[in-house]
Steps between C-alpha positions, in 0.01 A plus 500: 500500500636832404433812699435824321689805610274785587643811340314827552373635174633824359151651520476448876847646552410808296174541691686487832750756377221727383328477838820589684562791263142626547538485878828694484354765267188529716713540812708772339186688394356477852826624654518788252143606581574479873817707459323768294207515740717533809726757334200711402348468848816602688570788260147633548529471879831686498368771272190545714722542806715760323195696387345497848830619652535783250137610543525495880799737479325720244767437236433503128603187316490341158452134418585335169391142437755333270346154475132427557555125531756512782407842637855633462494872577698816568410723793643850529443772752464836319 
């Protein structure tokens, strides 16, 4: 009696590779969204604090938003 060797087919190997690649790409997208969201949140909190401080002292200021996605800004006291 001869025993057959069970060799995984190329199709199942490719499917496994595609699943791993999809998981990696999905993870990267989730991390990117988390990074952008947190960056925007902390920039807005910092800017709000600067504006409140300037207004409480009665100072004039100017704010320039450089990037709407991340909330990158410039804050200058006039």
